[in-house]
Residue frames as qw, qx, qy, qz and C-alpha x, y, z in Angstrom:
[[0.566, 0.804, 0.095, 0.157, 10.64, -6.16, 30.14],
 [0.723, -0.002, -0.046, 0.689, 14.29, -5.36, 29.48],
 [0.181, -0.773, -0.152, 0.588, 15.33, -1.86, 30.62],
 [0.254, -0.217, 0.503, 0.798, 16.98, -1.26, 27.24],
 [0.076, 0.474, 0.752, 0.451, 13.67, -1.71, 25.44],
 [0.162, -0.840, -0.468, 0.222, 11.93, 0.74, 27.76],
 [0.300, -0.574, 0.152, 0.746, 14.73, 3.22, 27.17],
 [0.158, 0.005, 0.638, 0.754, 14.38, 3.00, 23.39],
 [0.036, -0.654, -0.732, -0.190, 10.58, 3.14, 23.65],
 [0.220, -0.807, -0.272, 0.476, 10.89, 6.31, 25.71],
 [0.248, -0.367, 0.387, 0.809, 13.25, 7.77, 23.12],
 [0.112, 0.326, 0.764, 0.545, 10.74, 6.92, 20.39],
 [0.113, -0.803, -0.583, 0.057, 7.91, 8.68, 22.25],
 [0.270, -0.716, -0.009, 0.644, 10.12, 11.70, 22.94],
 [0.245, -0.108, 0.577, 0.771, 11.10, 11.80, 19.26],
 [0.044, 0.584, 0.735, 0.341, 7.42, 11.76, 18.26],
 [0.198, -0.844, -0.363, 0.341, 6.74, 14.67, 20.63],
 [0.282, -0.519, 0.272, 0.760, 9.64, 16.64, 19.11],
 [0.179, 0.172, 0.720, 0.648, 8.40, 15.88, 15.59],
 [0.047, -0.741, -0.667, -0.060, 4.87, 16.94, 16.54],
 [0.225, -0.801, -0.128, 0.540, 6.19, 20.25, 17.93],
 [0.281, -0.282, 0.495, 0.772, 8.27, 20.79, 14.80],
 [0.156, 0.415, 0.772, 0.456, 5.27, 20.22, 12.55],
 [0.082, -0.860, -0.503, 0.021, 3.25, 22.97, 14.26],
 [0.385, -0.476, 0.064, 0.788, 6.12, 25.46, 14.08],
 [0.381, 0.821, 0.196, -0.378, 5.09, 28.46, 11.98],
 [0.082, 0.708, -0.551, -0.435, 8.34, 28.65, 10.00],
 [0.299, -0.073, 0.934, 0.182, 8.15, 24.92, 9.18],
 [0.445, 0.598, 0.631, -0.214, 4.57, 25.39, 8.03],
 [0.291, 0.849, -0.074, -0.434, 5.43, 28.36, 5.82],
 [0.039, -0.562, 0.738, 0.373, 8.46, 26.67, 4.25],
 [0.385, 0.124, 0.913, 0.059, 6.53, 23.45, 3.60],
 [0.449, 0.720, 0.440, -0.292, 3.69, 25.34, 1.93],
 [0.199, 0.811, -0.340, -0.433, 6.17, 27.23, -0.27],
 [0.234, -0.327, 0.876, 0.266, 7.88, 23.96, -1.21],
 [0.431, 0.363, 0.826, -0.015, 4.64, 22.32, -2.34],
 [0.372, 0.831, 0.164, -0.380, 3.60, 25.43, -4.28],
 [0.057, 0.692, -0.591, -0.410, 6.93, 25.35, -6.13],
 [0.270, -0.098, 0.945, 0.158, 6.34, 21.65, -6.83],
 [0.264, -0.100, -0.620, -0.732, 3.06, 22.50, -8.55],
 [0.315, -0.489, -0.811, 0.058, 0.52, 22.04, -5.72],
 [0.026, -0.362, 0.069, -0.929, -0.98, 25.53, -5.21],
 [0.643, -0.467, -0.216, -0.568, -3.98, 24.08, -3.33],
 [0.584, 0.033, -0.723, 0.367, -1.78, 22.31, -0.77],
 [0.524, -0.722, -0.048, -0.449, -3.23, 22.43, 2.75],
 [0.243, 0.462, -0.732, 0.438, -0.64, 22.18, 5.46],
 [0.544, -0.286, 0.486, -0.621, -3.15, 21.39, 8.20],
 [0.948, 0.123, -0.033, -0.293, -4.33, 18.27, 6.37],
 [0.656, 0.470, -0.539, 0.241, -0.70, 17.24, 5.80],
 [0.082, -0.465, 0.643, -0.603, 0.02, 17.79, 9.50],
 [0.769, -0.160, 0.287, -0.548, -3.04, 15.78, 10.59],
 [0.941, 0.240, -0.213, -0.104, -2.12, 12.81, 8.39],
 [0.486, 0.512, -0.590, 0.391, 1.56, 12.89, 9.35],
 [0.297, -0.437, 0.575, -0.625, 0.80, 13.10, 13.08],
 [0.866, -0.071, 0.211, -0.447, -1.72, 10.23, 12.98],
 [0.892, 0.340, -0.298, 0.001, 0.35, 7.92, 10.78],
 [0.365, 0.503, -0.627, 0.469, 3.46, 8.41, 12.92],
 [0.447, -0.384, 0.497, -0.637, 1.49, 7.96, 16.16],
 [0.905, -0.007, -0.112, -0.411, -0.26, 4.73, 15.20],
 [0.790, 0.222, -0.544, 0.176, 2.78, 2.37, 15.19],
 [0.101, 0.379, -0.618, 0.682, 3.95, 3.75, 18.54],
 [0.643, -0.221, 0.263, -0.685, 0.55, 3.13, 20.12],
 [0.933, 0.094, -0.274, -0.214, 0.39, -0.41, 18.70],
 [0.586, 0.343, -0.617, 0.397, 3.93, -1.18, 19.89],
 [0.155, -0.374, 0.537, -0.740, 3.25, 0.19, 23.37],
 [0.789, -0.135, 0.144, -0.582, 0.04, -1.84, 23.76],
 [0.899, 0.201, -0.379, -0.089, 1.58, -5.02, 22.39],
 [0.523, 0.333, -0.635, 0.460, 4.77, -5.13, 24.47],
 [0.586, -0.705, -0.211, -0.341, 3.19, -3.77, 27.69],
 [0.302, 0.405, -0.669, 0.545, 5.57, -5.36, 30.22],
 [0.300, -0.262, -0.813, 0.426, 4.92, -5.87, 33.93],
 [0.246, -0.806, -0.462, -0.277, 1.89, -4.36, 35.65],
 [0.323, 0.210, -0.329, 0.862, 2.84, -1.13, 37.43],
 [0.233, 0.049, 0.351, -0.906, -0.47, 0.47, 38.43],
 [0.207, -0.387, -0.848, -0.297, -3.99, -0.90, 38.86],
 [0.349, -0.320, 0.105, -0.874, -7.01, 1.15, 39.93],
 [0.384, -0.208, -0.894, 0.098, -8.54, -0.85, 42.81],
 [0.189, -0.499, -0.685, 0.496, -11.42, -0.43, 45.22],
 [0.075, 0.859, 0.351, -0.365, -12.67, 3.11, 45.62],
 [0.214, -0.493, 0.411, 0.736, -9.92, 4.31, 43.28],
 [0.286, 0.350, 0.786, 0.421, -12.13, 3.00, 40.47],
 [0.070, 0.870, 0.449, -0.192, -14.36, 6.00, 41.18],
 [0.156, -0.753, 0.245, 0.591, -11.46, 8.34, 40.43],
 [0.308, -0.074, 0.766, 0.559, -10.71, 6.41, 37.26],
 [0.209, 0.630, 0.734, 0.145, -14.36, 6.79, 36.24],
 [0.030, -0.899, -0.184, 0.397, -14.34, 10.51, 37.01],
 [0.240, -0.529, 0.491, 0.649, -11.20, 10.97, 34.88],
 [0.278, 0.185, 0.824, 0.457, -12.72, 9.03, 31.97],
 [0.124, 0.789, 0.602, -0.010, -16.04, 10.90, 32.10],
 [0.143, -0.836, 0.023, 0.528, -14.20, 14.20, 32.48],
 [0.288, -0.291, 0.628, 0.662, -12.05, 13.46, 29.43],
 [0.211, 0.432, 0.799, 0.360, -15.06, 12.52, 27.28],
 [0.005, -0.865, -0.447, 0.228, -16.96, 15.56, 28.49],
 [0.190, -0.720, 0.216, 0.632, -14.11, 17.93, 27.66],
 [0.267, -0.046, 0.738, 0.618, -13.65, 16.42, 24.20],
 [0.135, 0.624, 0.747, 0.187, -17.38, 16.71, 23.51],
 [0.076, -0.891, -0.259, 0.364, -17.65, 20.28, 24.83],
 [0.260, -0.542, 0.405, 0.689, -14.56, 21.31, 22.91],
 [0.289, 0.191, 0.784, 0.515, -15.91, 19.80, 19.69],
 [0.099, 0.802, 0.588, -0.009, -18.97, 22.04, 20.00],
 [0.133, -0.894, 0.011, 0.427, -16.76, 25.14, 20.14],
 [0.294, -0.444, 0.597, 0.599, -14.06, 24.27, 17.58],
 [0.688, 0.547, -0.160, -0.450, -14.50, 24.21, 13.83],
 [0.786, -0.217, 0.567, 0.112, -13.52, 20.59, 13.26],
 [0.749, 0.604, 0.207, 0.175, -13.32, 20.98, 9.50],
 [0.206, 0.915, -0.277, 0.210, -10.74, 23.77, 9.85],
 [0.551, -0.640, 0.531, -0.063, -8.83, 21.79, 12.49],
 [0.830, 0.031, 0.532, 0.166, -8.42, 18.83, 10.12],
 [0.650, 0.558, 0.353, 0.375, -8.20, 20.53, 6.73],
 [0.360, -0.301, 0.020, 0.883, -7.11, 24.04, 7.65],
 [0.290, 0.857, 0.426, 0.004, -8.29, 27.23, 6.03],
 [0.487, 0.339, 0.099, 0.799, -6.78, 30.09, 4.16],
 [0.233, -0.863, -0.330, 0.303, -6.60, 33.33, 6.14],
 [0.363, 0.856, -0.031, 0.368, -5.37, 36.72, 5.06],
 [0.686, -0.030, -0.342, 0.642, -1.92, 37.35, 6.44],
 [0.231, 0.111, -0.246, 0.935, -1.63, 39.98, 9.09],
 [0.419, -0.419, -0.221, -0.775, -5.36, 40.53, 9.59],
 [0.412, -0.167, -0.822, 0.356, -5.78, 39.82, 13.29],
 [0.138, -0.135, 0.260, -0.946, -7.85, 42.81, 14.47],
 [0.661, -0.155, -0.219, -0.701, -11.17, 41.02, 13.99],
 [0.557, -0.004, -0.822, 0.118, -10.19, 37.93, 16.00],
 [0.527, -0.508, 0.235, -0.640, -12.27, 37.31, 19.11],
 [0.231, 0.147, -0.937, 0.217, -11.74, 34.59, 21.73],
 [0.593, -0.414, -0.481, -0.494, -14.98, 32.89, 22.67],
 [0.168, -0.265, 0.699, -0.643, -16.08, 32.79, 26.31],
 [0.789, -0.054, -0.120, -0.600, -19.03, 30.57, 25.41],
 [0.955, -0.037, -0.276, -0.100, -19.40, 27.06, 26.78],
 [0.883, -0.295, -0.087, 0.353, -16.25, 25.33, 27.98],
 [0.531, 0.394, -0.041, 0.749, -14.08, 28.21, 26.73],
 [0.268, -0.765, 0.042, -0.584, -15.55, 30.33, 29.48],
 [0.852, -0.519, 0.042, -0.051, -14.24, 27.80, 32.00],
 [0.640, -0.449, 0.421, 0.459, -10.77, 26.89, 30.69],
 [0.270, 0.735, -0.334, -0.524, -8.76, 28.01, 27.67],
 [0.314, 0.418, -0.809, -0.268, -7.54, 24.57, 26.56],
 [0.818, -0.129, 0.293, -0.478, -10.25, 21.91, 27.09],
 [0.927, 0.293, -0.225, -0.065, -8.65, 19.36, 24.77],
 [0.312, 0.543, -0.662, 0.412, -5.28, 19.61, 26.47],
 [0.423, -0.312, 0.612, -0.591, -6.93, 18.89, 29.82],
 [0.904, 0.110, 0.075, -0.406, -9.14, 16.20, 28.28],
 [0.745, 0.443, -0.492, 0.087, -6.07, 14.48, 26.84],
 [0.040, 0.469, -0.716, 0.514, -4.34, 14.56, 30.23],
 [0.666, -0.145, 0.458, -0.571, -7.36, 13.01, 31.94],
 [0.905, 0.288, -0.164, -0.269, -7.65, 10.41, 29.19],
 [0.488, 0.523, -0.667, 0.209, -4.01, 9.35, 29.61],
 [0.006, -0.257, 0.798, -0.545, -4.62, 8.52, 33.29],
 [0.687, -0.028, 0.219, -0.692, -8.09, 6.95, 33.03],
 [0.670, 0.207, -0.683, -0.205, -7.02, 3.43, 32.03],
 [0.843, -0.469, -0.020, -0.264, -7.84, 0.60, 34.50],
 [0.886, -0.291, 0.189, 0.308, -4.39, -1.05, 34.27],
 [0.259, 0.904, -0.335, -0.055, -0.95, 0.41, 33.50],
 [0.947, -0.016, 0.045, 0.316, 2.00, -1.70, 32.42],
 [0.543, -0.450, 0.172, 0.687, 5.60, -0.57, 32.15],
 [0.323, 0.199, 0.501, 0.778, 5.25, 0.54, 28.54],
 [0.070, -0.745, -0.542, -0.383, 1.88, 2.22, 28.93],
 [0.403, -0.847, -0.216, 0.273, 2.78, 4.19, 32.04],
 [0.500, -0.274, 0.264, 0.778, 6.02, 5.32, 30.41],
 [0.175, 0.411, 0.534, 0.718, 4.10, 6.64, 27.42],
 [0.251, -0.834, -0.478, -0.116, 1.52, 8.28, 29.72],
 [0.493, -0.675, -0.061, 0.546, 4.24, 10.10, 31.67],
 [0.396, -0.085, 0.389, 0.827, 6.05, 11.31, 28.55],
 [0.041, 0.547, 0.586, 0.597, 2.86, 12.44, 26.82],
 [0.336, -0.836, -0.416, 0.127, 1.62, 14.18, 29.98],
 [0.449, -0.531, 0.092, 0.713, 4.86, 16.16, 30.21],
 [0.274, 0.150, 0.532, 0.787, 4.61, 16.98, 26.53],
 [0.086, -0.728, -0.599, -0.320, 1.02, 18.21, 26.87],
 [0.385, -0.817, -0.244, 0.353, 1.88, 20.45, 29.81],
 [0.401, -0.369, 0.290, 0.786, 4.94, 21.89, 28.09],
 [0.203, 0.338, 0.649, 0.651, 2.99, 22.20, 24.84],
 [0.125, -0.834, -0.537, -0.022, 0.20, 24.13, 26.56],
 [0.336, -0.769, -0.011, 0.544, 2.66, 26.76, 27.82],
 [0.345, -0.132, 0.526, 0.766, 4.36, 26.96, 24.40],
 [0.098, 0.584, 0.690, 0.416, 0.96, 27.39, 22.77],
 [0.215, -0.868, -0.354, 0.274, 0.19, 30.18, 25.21],
 [0.342, -0.552, 0.246, 0.719, 3.36, 32.03, 24.23],
 [0.260, 0.165, 0.675, 0.671, 2.55, 31.58, 20.54],
 [0.014, -0.746, -0.640, -0.183, -0.97, 32.93, 20.98],
 [0.269, -0.828, -0.146, 0.470, 0.26, 35.96, 22.92],
 [0.335, -0.340, 0.443, 0.759, 2.86, 36.67, 20.23],
 [0.161, 0.306, 0.740, 0.576, 0.25, 36.29, 17.49],
 [0.158, -0.720, -0.584, -0.339, -2.77, 38.04, 19.01],
 [0.194, 0.370, -0.257, 0.871, -1.24, 40.32, 21.63],
 [0.206, -0.145, 0.444, -0.860, -3.49, 42.20, 24.03],
 [0.732, -0.101, -0.234, -0.632, -6.67, 40.37, 23.03],
 [0.795, -0.046, -0.603, 0.048, -5.25, 37.05, 24.16],
 [0.249, 0.160, -0.605, 0.739, -3.74, 38.59, 27.31],
 [0.473, -0.186, 0.152, -0.848, -7.22, 39.79, 28.22],
 [0.849, -0.068, -0.401, -0.336, -8.56, 36.28, 27.65],
 [0.591, 0.119, -0.678, 0.419, -5.81, 34.91, 29.91],
 [0.061, -0.201, 0.471, -0.857, -6.85, 37.30, 32.66],
 [0.641, -0.109, 0.024, -0.759, -10.49, 36.24, 32.46],
 [0.960, 0.009, -0.107, -0.258, -10.23, 32.45, 31.93],
 [0.580, -0.557, 0.590, 0.071, -7.86, 29.88, 33.48],
 [0.271, 0.509, -0.729, -0.370, -5.58, 27.80, 31.26],
 [0.455, 0.042, -0.880, -0.132, -6.28, 24.23, 32.48],
 [0.262, -0.360, -0.801, 0.401, -7.63, 24.27, 36.05],
 [0.070, -0.676, -0.442, -0.586, -10.81, 26.39, 36.31],
 [0.363, -0.328, -0.509, 0.708, -9.83, 28.40, 39.39],
 [0.059, 0.048, -0.041, -0.996, -11.10, 31.70, 37.99],
 [0.466, -0.276, -0.587, -0.602, -14.42, 30.20, 36.95],
 [0.556, -0.405, -0.700, 0.191, -14.88, 28.60, 40.39],
 [0.263, -0.242, -0.357, 0.863, -13.92, 31.79, 42.23],
 [0.229, -0.117, -0.256, -0.932, -16.48, 33.75, 40.17],
 [0.561, -0.365, -0.655, -0.350, -19.22, 31.24, 41.02],
 [0.504, -0.371, -0.608, 0.488, -18.35, 31.31, 44.72],
 [0.110, -0.110, -0.134, 0.979, -18.30, 35.13, 44.73],
 [0.360, -0.233, -0.436, -0.791, -21.68, 35.26, 43.00],
 [0.590, -0.417, -0.688, -0.065, -23.23, 32.90, 45.55],
 [0.409, -0.304, -0.467, 0.722, -21.80, 34.87, 48.46],
 [0.060, -0.030, -0.077, -0.995, -23.18, 38.11, 47.03],
 [0.481, -0.342, -0.582, -0.559, -26.63, 36.56, 46.66],
 [0.558, -0.416, -0.661, 0.280, -26.59, 35.48, 50.30],
 [0.240, -0.216, -0.263, 0.909, -25.66, 39.01, 51.39]]
């Protein structure tokens, strides 16, 4: 594959990441909702608009990346297939566990909440949310690296999207702290963000105490 094409493909993926970040910006959301209300759509749901826009803009990039592919860069061989399998199962497990904790209807369509009323918000420690704070971020990372073969185009997209997910997780953390304050800081202290070190350390400590 020509280096120029890879360069432009990388720019396209980076542009999609920037657009995705812009769409979840609170000021962009508020201004878009006000615009549609002025245009005569009082029932406009930004979350649904965001979901459709993100999916429709992602689809052509995915198709282009899969179609052009390029030279083979990475192949899981031998015992490395076991790691590939672990990553795939881990990704599916995290998506499934997360779906049991999230309100999928609200994630797709959104919901109307009273502005400024945050005192009654509680962060669940049930299920996977007692292990890590962002199961779908981690699941997406595992999914990106669980393919059996990586070509030039696919590994480029995997690298860019992995960086975006990691950066996005930290940005999301800052947003949640700014929005929910001490309640989210307490949740941060109790549960790890992506790697379940705190959960593992608690389990090890509990087992050691039982032995004593």
